[in-house]
N, C-alpha and C positions, 0 to 999 in steps of 0.2 A: 463306255462300256465294261464291263467286268468279264474278263474273259470266262473265269471260271463258270459265271451265271448263264452261258449263250450255247445255244447248239450251235452242232458244226456247222449245218447253210449260212447262219446267221456271219458266222466268224469267217467262212470263207466270203461272204459278201466284204465283209470289211478288208478284209486282206487283199481284193482286188481294186481297192479303192484308196486305203491308206496304206501307209510305209512304216508309221511310226508306233511303239509301245512305250508304255511308263510300267516301271518296274520298281516297287516300293521293298527297300530292306532295313533291316534293322539289327535288335538283337534282343536278346533273354536274357539281363543281367540286373545286379544289384543297382539300385537305384536310391538307394538311401532309406532310412525307416518309412518313409512318408509314401513313396510311389511305387507303384506294381514295376515287376521285372519287365514287362512288356512294354514299358516306356516308350523306349524306343521304335518300336517296330508299329507300335499303336500311332505314333507320330506320323511316320512313313507313310504308314496306309493312309490315314484320315488325308494327308495332302496329297498323295497319289488319286484317291477313290475322287477327292473335290477339283482336281483338276482335268481327270476324266469326263466327270460329268458336266463341268465348262466349256471343253473342248470338243469331247466325240471321240478322242483319242482310246485306244486299248491300254485297262490296266490288265496286269495279269496279276496272280495270288502274290502276297507277301513273304519274303524269306525272313524267316523271324530270328534264325541264330545266325551269328556272324561271329567276327574275331574278336573274344573278347577276354583271352586268359589272362588278363591283367585284373580282372573282377575275381577271380577265382578264388578268394579264401573267402569271400562271401556267400552264404549259401542258397541253393536255387540257382545259381549263376552258369549258366551253359554255353559253350564256345565250341568253334571248331578250328582246327589249325590253319594257316595262313594259306598252306600250298594246294590244300584239299577246298578252301572257300573260293579261291581265285579258278579252280577249276570246275567245280561246281558253277559258279556264275558263267562263267565261260561255255559249258556246255549247253545249258537252258536259253542262254543266247543265241546260240548257234544253231539250237531246236526255234528259236523263233525267225532266225533268218532263212531255212526251210520254208517256213509258209510265207515270205515276202515280204518281212521286216528288214530295214536296212538301216535305221536309225532308232538307239535306243534312249532313253532319260532313266537312268538310276536314281530312284528318289530316296537319298540316304537320310538315317536320322544316328547313325553311330559312326563317331569319332575314328572307332578303330576298324571301321570296311575304309575309307577314303582311300589311302593307296594303295589298296589291294583292288576295288574297281577301277580304280585310274590304270593300272596295269590290264587288268582286263580291256577294260579300253583300247590302250595301245596295241596290245597282240589282233585284236579284230580290227584295227585301223590298218596296222601294219600291212597284212594279208587281205586290205580290202573287203573283207565279210559285212562290216554294220561302221556305222560312229556311232559310237555308245559314250554317253559325257556323264559323269559324276556328280550329282547336285545335292548338296548339303543346304536345308533350310535355312539354319541361323546365318550361314555364311551369304545368304542372298540379301538380309536385312539386319546388316551388321549395327547401322546406324539408330533402328527402330529399338536394337535391342538393348545397346548402350543408354539409348533414352530412358527406356522404361526402366533399368535395373540399377541402381547404384553400386553395388555388390555380387555381381554374375559370378557364375561357376559354370566351367564346362561339363561337368558330371552333375546331374541331379538338382542342379541350381533353381536359381527363381524362373529362368527363363522353362525349362521342363515342367517344372513344377504349375507354372502356368497355363502351358499349352495341355498339360493332361487335364488339369481343373476344367478348361473348356470343352476338351472332347471326351473326357470320360472320368465326371466328378466323383463319381460313386466310387473310384478306384484310389483315390487321394483318401490319403489320411491325415486330412487338415486338422486333428487334434495334435499331430506331433511335428508340424513346422517348427515349433521353437527347438524341439527336440533333435531336429535335422540340422538346425544353423548351428546349435550349443554343441552338439556332438559332432558334427565337420569341421572345417575351416572355409577362412577365406583364400580366395586365389593368391592373393597379393601377400599372403601369408606363407604360401608355398611355394612362389618364385623368392621370395626374400630370405627362406629360411636358411640357416646355419644348417650342417649335416650332424645330428646326433645321435645316429643310429635308429629314429624313429621317422621323425618326417624329414626329408631333406629335398631342396629344390637344384637349383643351376649352381653348379661348383667349378669354378673355372673354366666356365664356358661349357661346360659338361652337364647334361640331365643326369644326374646320380639317382636316380628312382627308374623302379620297372612297375610295378604293382599300384593299384587306387590305397592299397593297407598300408604303404610305404607313407604315405599322406594322412590321413584321416582313418579316422578311427570306425566312423557309421558309414563310408562309403561316397560320402557327396561333400561339394563345396559349394558355398557361396550363402545368400542370406535369404533361405525360403521362403520366410514371414513376408518378404515383399511381393509376393506373386498371387494374384487374383484370376480368374475366371475371364475378367472384362480385360486386361490384359493377353490374357490367353488371346483371346478372341481376336484384336488387333494382331497380335501375332501370324497368327491363322491367316486370317486376311490378306497383309502384306505378303505371306510368304507363299501363300497361294496364288497371288497376281505375278507372282515374280515366275512361279512354277508355269505358270499358264502362257506367261510371254515366251519364255525359252521355249515350250515345246512347238508355238505357234512358230519361232525361227527356224526350229531344226527343222520342222515339215517345210517349210517354204526353200529349203536349199534343194540347190539342184545336186542330182547323184555327182559331177565332177567335182562341186565345190567340197564335197566330204571326203574328198581320195586324197591321199598321199601326191606330193607335186613331185612332177620328176627331177629326177637327176639334172642339176647345173652343169 
């Protein structure tokens, strides 16, 4: 069930019967020369809608802009500051609890959102308003990701390329995959790099960079030429299975199981 498509009497019936909502979140930011800036929110929405279709749980509209200042040097990247993002997510989640939701799955596809969604979940948990968890699709299937790609990348790499090839093939510039690979870097090059004023990795145990542009000229990492729509379909199916199982697990918990334990 997609919230924005429904009339209020039908939503009222849902809230009387169920207490779980699925919230997709991503970003609108550069993903290299070959992928759309909506890559993250398109992946999050695809997975959230699939899980909602398979379970009957409520899916809300997608949050398209996240915490992305580390991509600001590339044209078109949009972002909100972290405190405002946290407050916004907390506010609309409390709105859902007003209607009877007390458990939420944040279907996230942007690394920059992770810690902030976890912080919102902590706030809602501490005051016993709701039990909200952050779920990152690739972290739910790490072994499959490793099996499919020799040179993966955390941003604009083959796993995201494959997912968009599967979900929205018309938005992928397949003729630029070589350019994406050759103009970017492999993740191990960043991790092992010596600081040289341009690309920097870990220096004496510190992460000595803040922006994507510090490491990669075109904004991406990994070997994009290793991506295919078929691999994307495998990733999508496996991650969807994990998300469905998470939703069913969370829905089956009693309210008492989802509250903080008393002081010992």
